[in-house]
MARVO-635112 format. One record per residue (C-alpha): residue in one letter; x, y, z. Coordinates in Angstrom, 3 decimals. Example, Ala and Ser with C-alpha at 12.3 -4.5 7.8 and 13.67 -1.06 7.14 Angstrom:
<torkes>
<torke vexti="a" east="12.300" north="-4.500" up="7.800"/>
<torke vexti="s" east="13.670" north="-1.060" up="7.140"/>
</torkes>
This chain:
<torkes>
<torke vexti="m" east="10.930" north="-5.013" up="21.546"/>
<torke vexti="d" east="9.991" north="-2.354" up="18.993"/>
<torke vexti="e" east="6.197" north="-2.148" up="18.916"/>
<torke vexti="h" east="6.178" north="-0.044" up="15.737"/>
<torke vexti="k" east="8.191" north="-2.695" up="13.895"/>
<torke vexti="l" east="5.897" north="-5.400" up="15.232"/>
<torke vexti="a" east="2.877" north="-3.498" up="13.904"/>
<torke vexti="e" east="4.529" north="-3.182" up="10.490"/>
<torke vexti="r" east="5.438" north="-6.848" up="10.445"/>
<torke vexti="f" east="1.918" north="-7.891" up="11.330"/>
<torke vexti="a" east="0.484" north="-5.648" up="8.618"/>
<torke vexti="d" east="2.825" north="-7.239" up="6.074"/>
<torke vexti="i" east="1.827" north="-10.823" up="6.849"/>
<torke vexti="w" east="-1.873" north="-10.000" up="7.128"/>
<torke vexti="e" east="-1.907" north="-8.177" up="3.786"/>
<torke vexti="q" east="-0.145" north="-11.140" up="2.165"/>
<torke vexti="c" east="-2.733" north="-13.598" up="3.428"/>
<torke vexti="a" east="-6.062" north="-11.727" up="3.772"/>
<torke vexti="t" east="-7.989" north="-9.080" up="1.887"/>
<torke vexti="t" east="-9.225" north="-7.191" up="4.947"/>
<torke vexti="a" east="-7.335" north="-4.252" up="6.446"/>
<torke vexti="p" east="-4.769" north="-5.211" up="9.105"/>
<torke vexti="e" east="-5.274" north="-2.188" up="11.374"/>
<torke vexti="p" east="-8.381" north="-3.387" up="13.276"/>
<torke vexti="v" east="-6.828" north="-6.815" up="13.726"/>
<torke vexti="w" east="-3.587" north="-5.318" up="15.033"/>
<torke vexti="t" east="-5.514" north="-3.105" up="17.454"/>
<torke vexti="f" east="-7.292" north="-6.167" up="18.840"/>
<torke vexti="l" east="-4.035" north="-8.113" up="19.144"/>
<torke vexti="r" east="-2.192" north="-5.247" up="20.807"/>
<torke vexti="e" east="-4.957" north="-4.592" up="23.327"/>
<torke vexti="h" east="-5.161" north="-8.239" up="24.352"/>
<torke vexti="y" east="-1.434" north="-8.806" up="24.659"/>
<torke vexti="q" east="-1.238" north="-5.694" up="26.844"/>
<torke vexti="q" east="-3.976" north="-6.735" up="29.271"/>
<torke vexti="p" east="-2.928" north="-5.908" up="32.844"/>
<torke vexti="h" east="-3.001" north="-9.514" up="34.073"/>
<torke vexti="r" east="-0.304" north="-10.503" up="31.585"/>
<torke vexti="f" east="3.402" north="-10.544" up="32.360"/>
<torke vexti="y" east="4.678" north="-13.404" up="30.188"/>
<torke vexti="h" east="1.972" north="-13.884" up="27.541"/>
<torke vexti="t" east="2.632" north="-10.461" up="26.046"/>
<torke vexti="l" east="3.966" north="-8.919" up="22.855"/>
<torke vexti="d" east="7.448" north="-9.675" up="24.187"/>
<torke vexti="h" east="6.656" north="-13.390" up="23.937"/>
<torke vexti="i" east="5.322" north="-12.895" up="20.415"/>
<torke vexti="d" east="8.474" north="-10.984" up="19.504"/>
<torke vexti="h" east="10.619" north="-13.802" up="20.895"/>
<torke vexti="c" east="8.691" north="-16.391" up="18.870"/>
<torke vexti="l" east="8.997" north="-14.344" up="15.687"/>
<torke vexti="r" east="12.755" north="-14.080" up="16.166"/>
<torke vexti="e" east="12.938" north="-17.861" up="16.584"/>
<torke vexti="l" east="10.875" north="-18.215" up="13.410"/>
<torke vexti="d" east="13.378" north="-16.054" up="11.555"/>
<torke vexti="v" east="16.336" north="-18.025" up="12.916"/>
<torke vexti="a" east="14.733" north="-21.261" up="11.730"/>
<torke vexti="g" east="14.411" north="-19.674" up="8.286"/>
<torke vexti="e" east="14.424" north="-22.258" up="5.529"/>
<torke vexti="q" east="13.491" north="-24.992" up="8.007"/>
<torke vexti="i" east="9.975" north="-23.533" up="8.000"/>
<torke vexti="a" east="8.148" north="-24.854" up="4.938"/>
<torke vexti="e" east="4.834" north="-23.225" up="5.928"/>
<torke vexti="y" east="6.127" north="-19.791" up="6.838"/>
<torke vexti="e" east="2.892" north="-17.806" up="6.473"/>
<torke vexti="a" east="0.824" north="-20.278" up="8.479"/>
<torke vexti="t" east="3.456" north="-20.471" up="11.188"/>
<torke vexti="e" east="3.811" north="-16.712" up="11.513"/>
<torke vexti="l" east="0.059" north="-16.149" up="11.665"/>
<torke vexti="a" east="-0.244" north="-18.854" up="14.315"/>
<torke vexti="i" east="2.459" north="-17.155" up="16.374"/>
<torke vexti="w" east="0.573" north="-13.857" up="16.322"/>
<torke vexti="f" east="-2.669" north="-15.409" up="17.531"/>
<torke vexti="h" east="-1.691" north="-18.413" up="19.651"/>
<torke vexti="d" east="-1.951" north="-16.597" up="23.014"/>
<torke vexti="i" east="-4.454" north="-13.893" up="22.112"/>
<torke vexti="i" east="-6.763" north="-15.346" up="24.792"/>
<torke vexti="y" east="-4.969" north="-16.140" up="28.027"/>
<torke vexti="h" east="-6.177" north="-16.645" up="31.581"/>
<torke vexti="y" east="-4.141" north="-18.625" up="34.093"/>
<torke vexti="g" east="-5.477" north="-22.132" up="34.598"/>
<torke vexti="a" east="-8.075" north="-21.950" up="31.822"/>
<torke vexti="k" east="-8.301" north="-25.116" up="29.742"/>
<torke vexti="d" east="-9.641" north="-23.427" up="26.625"/>
<torke vexti="n" east="-7.122" north="-20.640" up="26.007"/>
<torke vexti="e" east="-5.796" north="-22.169" up="22.785"/>
<torke vexti="i" east="-9.215" north="-23.131" up="21.467"/>
<torke vexti="r" east="-10.559" north="-19.638" up="22.070"/>
<torke vexti="s" east="-7.433" north="-18.103" up="20.533"/>
<torke vexti="a" east="-7.855" north="-20.257" up="17.431"/>
<torke vexti="e" east="-11.493" north="-19.212" up="17.176"/>
<torke vexti="v" east="-10.515" north="-15.532" up="17.386"/>
<torke vexti="f" east="-8.128" north="-16.084" up="14.489"/>
<torke vexti="r" east="-10.777" north="-17.900" up="12.462"/>
<torke vexti="d" east="-13.270" north="-15.103" up="13.062"/>
<torke vexti="f" east="-10.828" north="-12.480" up="11.814"/>
<torke vexti="a" east="-9.721" north="-14.591" up="8.848"/>
<torke vexti="g" east="-13.296" north="-15.371" up="7.828"/>
<torke vexti="t" east="-13.655" north="-16.062" up="4.126"/>
<torke vexti="d" east="-10.993" north="-13.493" up="3.247"/>
<torke vexti="m" east="-8.198" north="-16.036" up="3.551"/>
<torke vexti="p" east="-7.699" north="-19.280" up="1.613"/>
<torke vexti="a" east="-9.436" north="-22.055" up="3.501"/>
<torke vexti="e" east="-6.391" north="-24.336" up="3.489"/>
<torke vexti="l" east="-4.210" north="-21.647" up="5.061"/>
<torke vexti="r" east="-6.895" north="-20.670" up="7.572"/>
<torke vexti="d" east="-7.375" north="-24.269" up="8.682"/>
<torke vexti="r" east="-3.648" north="-24.857" up="8.978"/>
<torke vexti="v" east="-3.185" north="-21.799" up="11.197"/>
<torke vexti="y" east="-6.103" north="-22.947" up="13.336"/>
<torke vexti="d" east="-4.503" north="-26.370" up="13.793"/>
<torke vexti="f" east="-1.120" north="-24.836" up="14.630"/>
<torke vexti="i" east="-2.679" north="-22.717" up="17.374"/>
<torke vexti="i" east="-4.483" north="-25.717" up="18.859"/>
<torke vexti="a" east="-1.180" north="-27.624" up="18.850"/>
<torke vexti="t" east="0.274" north="-25.140" up="21.347"/>
<torke vexti="q" east="-1.752" north="-26.949" up="24.000"/>
<torke vexti="h" east="1.288" north="-29.279" up="23.977"/>
<torke vexti="t" east="-0.737" north="-32.400" up="24.666"/>
<torke vexti="g" east="1.380" north="-34.903" up="22.758"/>
<torke vexti="a" east="3.497" north="-35.656" up="19.737"/>
<torke vexti="a" east="3.125" north="-33.247" up="16.838"/>
<torke vexti="a" east="1.099" north="-34.515" up="13.895"/>
<torke vexti="d" east="3.711" north="-33.515" up="11.310"/>
<torke vexti="a" east="6.939" north="-31.590" up="10.753"/>
<torke vexti="g" east="5.244" north="-28.210" up="10.373"/>
<torke vexti="t" east="3.353" north="-28.621" up="13.631"/>
<torke vexti="a" east="6.535" north="-29.762" up="15.391"/>
<torke vexti="l" east="8.267" north="-26.539" up="14.421"/>
<torke vexti="m" east="5.328" north="-24.454" up="15.628"/>
<torke vexti="v" east="5.197" north="-26.077" up="19.061"/>
<torke vexti="d" east="8.981" north="-25.926" up="19.364"/>
<torke vexti="i" east="8.929" north="-22.195" up="18.677"/>
<torke vexti="d" east="6.383" north="-21.766" up="21.467"/>
<torke vexti="l" east="8.591" north="-23.737" up="23.879"/>
<torke vexti="s" east="11.876" north="-22.164" up="22.771"/>
<torke vexti="g" east="12.014" north="-19.912" up="25.839"/>
<torke vexti="f" east="13.088" north="-22.988" up="27.814"/>
<torke vexti="g" east="16.344" north="-22.764" up="25.879"/>
<torke vexti="l" east="17.164" north="-19.164" up="26.732"/>
<torke vexti="p" east="20.302" north="-18.341" up="28.709"/>
<torke vexti="w" east="19.638" north="-18.888" up="32.419"/>
<torke vexti="e" east="18.832" north="-15.237" up="33.189"/>
<torke vexti="g" east="16.205" north="-15.149" up="30.438"/>
<torke vexti="y" east="14.689" north="-18.448" up="31.505"/>
<torke vexti="l" east="14.484" north="-17.232" up="35.093"/>
<torke vexti="a" east="12.893" north="-13.935" up="34.031"/>
<torke vexti="d" east="10.254" north="-15.842" up="32.043"/>
<torke vexti="s" east="9.555" north="-18.073" up="35.048"/>
<torke vexti="e" east="9.097" north="-15.067" up="37.309"/>
<torke vexti="a" east="6.797" north="-13.403" up="34.769"/>
<torke vexti="l" east="4.654" north="-16.543" up="34.623"/>
<torke vexti="r" east="4.392" north="-16.540" up="38.424"/>
<torke vexti="l" east="3.014" north="-12.992" up="38.321"/>
<torke vexti="e" east="0.150" north="-14.191" up="36.122"/>
<torke vexti="a" east="-1.251" north="-16.271" up="38.988"/>
<torke vexti="p" east="-1.478" north="-13.819" up="41.912"/>
<torke vexti="e" east="-4.497" north="-15.561" up="43.384"/>
<torke vexti="v" east="-2.560" north="-18.825" up="43.881"/>
<torke vexti="d" east="-0.380" north="-19.238" up="46.978"/>
<torke vexti="d" east="3.280" north="-20.134" up="46.508"/>
<torke vexti="a" east="3.026" north="-23.698" up="47.845"/>
<torke vexti="t" east="0.220" north="-24.591" up="45.476"/>
<torke vexti="y" east="1.706" north="-22.776" up="42.499"/>
<torke vexti="y" east="5.189" north="-24.215" up="42.796"/>
<torke vexti="a" east="3.909" north="-27.718" up="43.499"/>
<torke vexti="g" east="2.081" north="-27.550" up="40.184"/>
<torke vexti="k" east="5.138" north="-26.054" up="38.539"/>
<torke vexti="l" east="7.328" north="-28.888" up="39.786"/>
<torke vexti="r" east="4.896" north="-31.528" up="38.548"/>
<torke vexti="f" east="4.906" north="-29.812" up="35.162"/>
<torke vexti="l" east="8.696" north="-29.576" up="34.998"/>
<torke vexti="d" east="9.171" north="-33.154" up="36.195"/>
<torke vexti="g" east="6.790" north="-34.233" up="33.453"/>
<torke vexti="l" east="8.794" north="-32.356" up="30.841"/>
<torke vexti="l" east="11.989" north="-34.089" up="31.917"/>
<torke vexti="e" east="10.306" north="-37.453" up="31.347"/>
<torke vexti="w" east="9.753" north="-36.638" up="27.671"/>
<torke vexti="p" east="12.296" north="-38.335" up="25.364"/>
<torke vexti="n" east="12.902" north="-34.893" up="23.893"/>
<torke vexti="l" east="11.554" north="-31.509" up="24.897"/>
<torke vexti="f" east="11.763" north="-30.364" up="21.287"/>
<torke vexti="q" east="10.359" north="-32.360" up="18.385"/>
<torke vexti="s" east="12.162" north="-30.852" up="15.388"/>
<torke vexti="d" east="15.815" north="-31.461" up="14.579"/>
<torke vexti="h" east="16.441" north="-27.716" up="14.320"/>
<torke vexti="f" east="15.398" north="-26.999" up="17.911"/>
<torke vexti="k" east="16.751" north="-30.233" up="19.366"/>
<torke vexti="e" east="20.201" north="-29.417" up="18.030"/>
<torke vexti="r" east="20.122" north="-25.775" up="19.167"/>
<torke vexti="l" east="18.250" north="-25.791" up="22.461"/>
<torke vexti="e" east="17.590" north="-29.262" up="23.893"/>
<torke vexti="s" east="20.598" north="-29.483" up="26.201"/>
<torke vexti="i" east="20.241" north="-25.866" up="27.379"/>
<torke vexti="a" east="16.535" north="-26.292" up="28.063"/>
<torke vexti="r" east="17.011" north="-29.475" up="30.073"/>
<torke vexti="a" east="19.754" north="-27.864" up="32.112"/>
<torke vexti="n" east="17.521" north="-24.864" up="32.842"/>
<torke vexti="i" east="14.602" north="-27.042" up="33.897"/>
<torke vexti="k" east="16.749" north="-29.204" up="36.176"/>
<torke vexti="r" east="18.375" north="-26.155" up="37.753"/>
<torke vexti="y" east="15.078" north="-24.354" up="38.319"/>
<torke vexti="a" east="13.371" north="-27.447" up="39.751"/>
<torke vexti="g" east="16.351" north="-27.989" up="42.029"/>
<torke vexti="e" east="16.224" north="-24.420" up="43.280"/>
<torke vexti="l" east="12.495" north="-24.697" up="43.988"/>
<torke vexti="r" east="13.062" north="-27.857" up="46.028"/>
<torke vexti="a" east="15.925" north="-26.168" up="47.858"/>
<torke vexti="r" east="13.451" north="-23.441" up="48.835"/>
<torke vexti="g" east="11.217" north="-26.088" up="50.390"/>
<torke vexti="f" east="8.635" north="-26.574" up="47.654"/>
<torke vexti="n" east="7.427" north="-30.069" up="46.866"/>
<torke vexti="a" east="5.571" north="-31.487" up="43.892"/>
<torke vexti="s" east="3.244" north="-33.404" up="46.211"/>
<torke vexti="d" east="1.950" north="-30.312" up="47.993"/>
<torke vexti="r" east="-1.738" north="-29.802" up="47.151"/>
<torke vexti="k" east="-4.548" north="-27.740" up="48.607"/>
</torkes>
C-alpha cells in the first residue's frame, strides 16, 4: 500500500464530487483507519477494495458513488458494534453536507449502509458495492488467512472459544447462501475460491476443537 498515492486518489475523487477541500477529510479518514485497535479495517482494506473497483472497471455504472462509499464504509469500526455502518454513513453525510449533489450523496449513504450485509442487494449497483466489500473472501489462501488473523486481533477482549464459535456460525451461514457474491462479475471471478476458503478455514477451526455451539 502506498499511502501517498491513496491520499492523491482520495483528493481526486473528492474534488470531482464536492466543493470543499479534501485535505481535512483525508486527515480524518487516515486517523480513523490507523486507530490502534484496527488490524483488518485499515487503509489496507480500503486499498484492496479500490483495486477490486478498478478491476471491475466498466461493470461499475456508478463509479463515483461506489468509490466514495469504499472510502467511508468502515470509517467507524468497533468489534461487535451494531451501528458501525450507520455511523460511518453519517460521517460521510456530515462531510458531504450540501457541497455534493443530493442524489450522489444519498446513493453513497445507501451503499455504505448496504455493507451491513443483511440481505439481497436492492439493485445492481448495490450488489457490486457489497461484493467489493466481501471480495477478500476470494483472495488466495494465504491472503484469506492473513485477513482472518487480522480480524481476530480486533477482538482481544473475547476468548478464543467464544470468538471462534461466533466465527463458525457466521461462516456456516455464509455457506448456506445460494451465492456469496451477488453480481455476475464477482461470482465468475471469486465465488468458487471464496467458498473453498471458507470451507477450509471452518474445517481447520473444527479440527482445532472449536465448535459453533460453544457460547458463554
